C-alpha positions as CSV (number, residue, x, y, z in Angstrom):
1,M,96.8,116.1,86.2
2,S,99.3,118.5,87.6
3,E,103.0,118.2,86.9
4,T,103.5,117.5,90.6
5,L,101.1,114.5,90.5
6,F,102.7,113.4,87.3
7,Q,106.1,113.2,89.0
8,A,104.6,111.1,91.8
9,K,102.9,108.9,89.2
10,L,106.1,108.3,87.4
11,A,107.6,106.8,90.6
12,T,104.4,104.6,90.9
13,I,104.6,103.5,87.3
14,A,108.2,102.3,87.8
15,R,107.5,100.7,91.2
16,D,104.4,98.8,89.9
17,A,106.5,97.3,87.1
18,S,109.6,96.5,89.2
19,Q,110.9,93.1,90.2
20,R,112.7,92.6,93.5
21,R,115.8,90.5,93.1
22,T,118.7,89.5,95.3
23,V,122.4,88.6,94.6
24,I,125.5,88.0,96.7
25,V,128.3,90.4,95.7
26,N,131.7,90.2,97.4
27,G,130.0,88.2,100.2
28,T,127.3,90.9,100.7
29,E,123.6,90.3,100.1
30,T,122.5,93.0,97.7
31,V,118.9,93.6,97.0
32,Y,118.1,95.3,93.7
33,W,115.1,96.2,91.6
34,F,114.7,95.4,87.9
35,Y,112.5,97.8,85.9
36,P,111.9,96.2,82.4
37,K,111.5,98.5,79.4
38,R,107.9,99.4,78.7
39,N,108.2,100.3,75.0
40,L,107.8,96.8,73.6
41,K,108.1,98.1,70.1
42,S,111.8,98.8,70.7
43,K,113.8,95.7,69.8
44,T,117.2,97.2,70.8
45,K,118.6,95.7,74.0
46,R,119.6,98.7,76.2
47,S,120.3,98.8,79.9
48,I,121.2,101.3,82.6
49,V,122.3,100.8,86.1
50,F,121.4,103.5,88.6
51,I,123.3,104.2,91.9
52,H,121.5,106.3,94.5
53,G,123.0,108.8,96.9
54,Y,123.9,108.8,100.6
55,R,121.2,107.9,103.0
56,G,118.8,107.2,100.2
57,N,117.7,103.9,98.6
58,H,116.4,102.7,95.2
59,H,113.1,104.6,95.7
60,G,114.8,107.9,95.2
61,L,115.5,107.2,91.5
62,E,112.2,105.6,90.7
63,A,110.6,108.6,89.1
64,I,113.4,108.8,86.6
65,A,113.0,105.1,85.9
66,G,109.3,105.8,85.3
67,A,110.2,108.5,82.8
68,I,112.4,106.1,80.7
69,E,110.6,103.6,78.5
70,D,113.2,102.2,76.1
71,F,115.7,100.8,78.6
72,D,115.9,98.0,81.2
73,I,116.9,99.7,84.4
74,Y,118.6,98.2,87.5
75,I,118.6,100.0,90.8
76,P,120.3,98.3,93.8
77,D,120.1,99.5,97.4
78,L,123.7,100.4,98.3
79,P,125.1,98.0,100.9
80,G,124.1,99.2,104.3
81,F,121.1,101.1,102.9
82,G,117.5,100.1,102.1
83,Q,117.3,96.3,102.1
84,S,120.9,95.5,101.2
85,A,123.2,94.1,103.9
86,A,126.0,96.2,105.3
87,F,129.6,95.5,104.5
88,R,131.7,93.7,107.0
89,V,134.5,96.2,106.1
90,D,134.1,99.9,106.3
91,H,131.7,101.7,103.9
92,S,134.4,103.5,101.9
93,V,134.3,104.6,98.2
94,E,136.9,102.0,97.5
95,H,134.8,99.2,98.8
96,Y,131.6,100.5,97.1
97,A,133.5,100.7,93.8
98,S,134.7,97.1,94.2
99,W,131.2,96.0,95.1
100,L,129.8,97.9,92.1
101,N,132.2,96.0,89.8
102,G,130.9,92.7,91.2
103,F,127.3,93.8,90.9
104,I,127.6,94.7,87.3
105,Q,129.3,91.5,86.5
106,S,126.6,89.5,88.3
107,L,124.0,90.9,85.9
108,N,125.6,89.2,83.0
109,F,125.2,91.8,80.3
110,G,127.7,90.0,78.0
111,S,129.0,92.0,75.1
112,T,126.3,94.6,75.5
113,K,127.6,96.9,78.2
114,P,125.2,98.9,80.3
115,H,125.2,102.6,80.9
116,L,126.0,103.6,84.5
117,L,124.4,106.6,86.4
118,G,125.2,107.9,89.8
119,H,123.4,110.6,91.6
120,S,125.1,112.7,94.4
121,F,127.2,110.3,96.6
122,G,126.4,107.7,93.9
123,S,128.3,109.9,91.5
124,I,131.4,109.4,93.6
125,V,130.9,105.6,93.8
126,V,130.4,105.3,90.0
127,S,133.5,107.5,89.4
128,G,135.6,105.3,91.7
129,Y,134.3,102.3,89.7
130,A,134.8,104.0,86.3
131,A,138.4,105.0,87.1
132,K,139.4,101.4,87.8
133,Y,137.1,99.1,85.9
134,N,135.9,98.8,82.2
135,G,132.5,97.3,82.1
136,I,130.2,100.2,81.0
137,A,129.3,101.9,77.8
138,T,129.0,105.4,79.2
139,L,129.1,107.2,82.5
140,I,126.3,109.5,83.6
141,L,126.9,111.8,86.5
142,E,123.7,113.4,87.9
143,N,124.3,116.3,90.4
144,P,128.0,115.0,90.8
145,V,129.9,116.0,93.8
146,A,132.6,117.8,91.9
147,S,134.7,119.1,94.8
148,P,135.1,118.3,98.5
149,A,131.9,119.2,100.4
150,L,133.6,121.7,102.7
151,K,134.5,123.7,99.6
152,G,131.0,123.7,98.2
153,P,128.6,126.7,98.0
154,K,127.2,125.8,101.4
155,A,130.5,125.1,103.1
156,A,129.2,126.5,106.4
157,M,126.2,124.3,106.3
158,T,128.5,121.3,105.7
159,A,130.7,122.3,108.6
160,V,127.5,122.2,110.9
161,A,126.4,118.9,109.5
162,K,130.0,117.5,110.1
163,A,129.7,118.6,113.7
164,F,126.3,117.0,113.9
165,F,127.6,113.7,112.7
166,W,130.5,113.9,115.1
167,L,128.0,114.4,118.0
168,A,126.0,111.5,116.8
169,G,129.1,109.4,116.9
170,I,130.2,110.1,120.4
171,F,127.0,109.4,122.2
172,P,125.7,105.8,123.1
173,E,124.5,104.1,119.9
174,N,120.8,104.4,120.7
175,L,121.0,108.1,121.3
176,G,123.4,108.6,118.4
177,D,121.0,106.8,116.1
178,A,118.1,108.9,117.3
179,I,120.1,112.1,116.6
180,L,120.8,110.9,113.1
181,K,117.2,110.0,112.4
182,S,115.7,113.1,114.1
183,W,112.8,114.8,112.2
184,P,114.4,118.3,112.4
185,M,117.6,117.0,110.7
186,V,115.7,115.2,107.9
187,R,113.1,117.9,107.3
188,G,115.7,120.7,107.6
189,M,117.8,119.1,104.8
190,S,114.8,118.6,102.7
191,I,113.7,122.2,103.0
192,I,117.1,123.6,102.1
193,M,117.6,121.4,99.0
194,T,114.1,121.6,97.6
195,K,114.1,124.6,95.2
196,S,110.6,124.4,93.7
197,R,108.1,126.9,95.1
198,I,105.2,124.6,94.1
199,K,103.5,123.7,97.4
200,E,102.4,120.2,96.3
201,L,105.8,119.3,94.9
202,R,107.6,120.4,98.0
203,A,105.3,118.3,100.1
204,W,105.9,115.3,98.0
205,V,109.7,115.6,98.2
206,H,109.5,116.0,101.9
207,R,107.5,112.8,102.2
208,Q,110.1,111.0,100.1
209,H,112.8,112.1,102.5
210,D,110.6,111.2,105.5
211,E,110.0,107.7,104.2
212,N,113.5,106.9,102.8
213,F,116.2,109.1,104.3
214,N,116.6,107.1,107.4
215,D,116.7,103.7,105.7
216,F,120.3,102.7,106.8
217,A,121.3,99.6,108.7
218,N,122.9,101.1,111.7
219,R,124.9,104.1,113.0
220,R,128.2,102.6,111.8
221,V,126.9,102.7,108.2
222,A,125.6,106.2,108.5
223,L,128.8,107.5,109.9
224,E,131.2,105.7,107.6
225,G,129.1,106.6,104.6
226,Y,129.1,110.2,105.6
227,T,132.9,110.2,106.1
228,A,133.2,108.8,102.6
229,S,130.9,111.3,101.2
230,I,132.8,114.3,102.5
231,S,136.3,112.8,102.0
232,N,136.0,112.0,98.3
233,C,134.7,113.7,95.2
234,V,134.4,113.0,91.5
235,S,137.5,115.2,90.8
236,D,139.6,112.5,92.6
237,F,138.9,110.1,89.8
238,V,138.1,112.1,86.7
239,Q,141.6,111.8,85.0
240,N,141.2,108.1,84.7
241,F,137.8,108.2,82.8
242,K,138.1,106.5,79.5
243,M,134.5,106.3,78.5
244,P,132.0,108.9,77.2
245,V,130.6,111.1,80.0
246,L,127.3,112.9,80.5
247,M,126.9,115.4,83.3
248,M,123.6,116.8,84.5
249,I,123.5,119.5,87.0
250,G,121.1,122.0,88.6
251,D,122.1,125.7,88.6
252,K,121.0,126.0,92.2
253,D,122.8,123.0,93.6
254,D,123.8,123.5,97.2
255,I,126.5,120.7,97.2
256,T,128.6,121.8,94.3
257,S,128.3,125.2,92.4
258,V,127.9,125.5,88.6
259,T,131.5,126.9,88.5
260,Q,132.8,123.9,90.3
261,Q,130.8,121.6,88.0
262,Q,132.0,123.3,84.9
263,K,135.6,123.0,86.1
264,L,135.1,119.3,86.7
265,F,133.7,119.0,83.1
266,T,136.9,120.6,81.6
267,K,139.0,118.0,83.4
268,I,137.2,115.0,81.8
269,P,139.8,113.6,79.3
270,S,137.3,112.0,77.0
271,G,136.5,113.9,73.9
272,D,133.0,112.4,73.9
273,K,131.4,114.3,76.7
274,H,128.4,116.6,77.3
275,I,127.0,118.7,80.0
276,E,123.3,119.6,80.7
277,I,122.5,122.5,83.1
278,F,119.0,122.7,84.3
279,E,117.7,126.1,85.5
280,G,115.7,126.6,88.7
281,V,116.6,123.3,90.3
282,G,119.3,122.2,92.7
283,H,120.5,118.9,94.0
284,L,117.2,117.1,93.8
285,T,116.8,116.8,90.0
286,H,115.7,113.2,90.5
287,Y,112.6,114.4,92.4
288,E,111.9,117.8,90.9
289,I,112.5,117.3,87.1
290,P,112.5,113.5,86.5
291,T,110.9,113.9,83.0
292,Q,113.7,116.2,81.8
293,I,116.4,114.1,83.4
294,G,114.9,110.9,81.9
295,K,114.9,112.5,78.4
296,A,118.5,113.6,78.7
297,I,119.5,110.1,79.8
298,S,117.6,108.4,77.0
299,D,118.9,110.8,74.3
300,W,122.5,110.4,75.4
301,S,122.4,106.7,75.8
302,K,120.6,106.0,72.5
303,A,123.3,108.1,70.7
304,H,125.9,105.7,72.3
305,D,124.4,102.3,71.4
């Protein structure tokens, strides 16, 4: 079996073992998936909560869940995305952080705090949470948005995207929605961010984006979420981190450069912190190298039981 097929199989392994659950958090119906640990020989109770990125849903992180055997994993669809209801209020980082606090409390972990991972926009959400609340054992930032998007390595591309979203917002809703979901927009983003040259892997990543990247409730959610994603970054919250922190980045990330990531790392006040840099991959580590990411998460989390 090729590595490419194995990556797809990891997602299938996780999906087949998952349990769909629903909870009301801050008045918002939240749908999440529980992935029970598969290593039944392990008697230690360990849990991780995963938070996906902008315009994604829980499926995006399933390959990593499939690579981790010793932890119970919880992956919600962010409100307004996937099967979770939209907020009545705006989809800001502040409201997502408050929702995340309620979601973690709803899982009733008791004295055994979970680890918390956020990918991409999810890294901003979990950072907003970690700066204000104290319900987790460690914070794990996968491809964190270290600085404002307009200052990233692809600032020109971000400026074009910003104009694109502005255009989608001024047209009538049906047309604006069609612009946001247009195939060239989705496939163009996928082509730019996928760094592997393996044909089968690139095709699988593109299919994941085709199937999941337009899974948002309505235009309001997409526009508000985008505004939140470019108006905030992890650096806004880092000074208030009080827990151990793991950062995992790709050296070809188009959203935030390695230099910006390393600068963010130096700002983390905790003395218990670690950074992993993966070569030859960019912002899509969750798709391209789930095995390596899963191992890094497992090793870090087990060391912080």
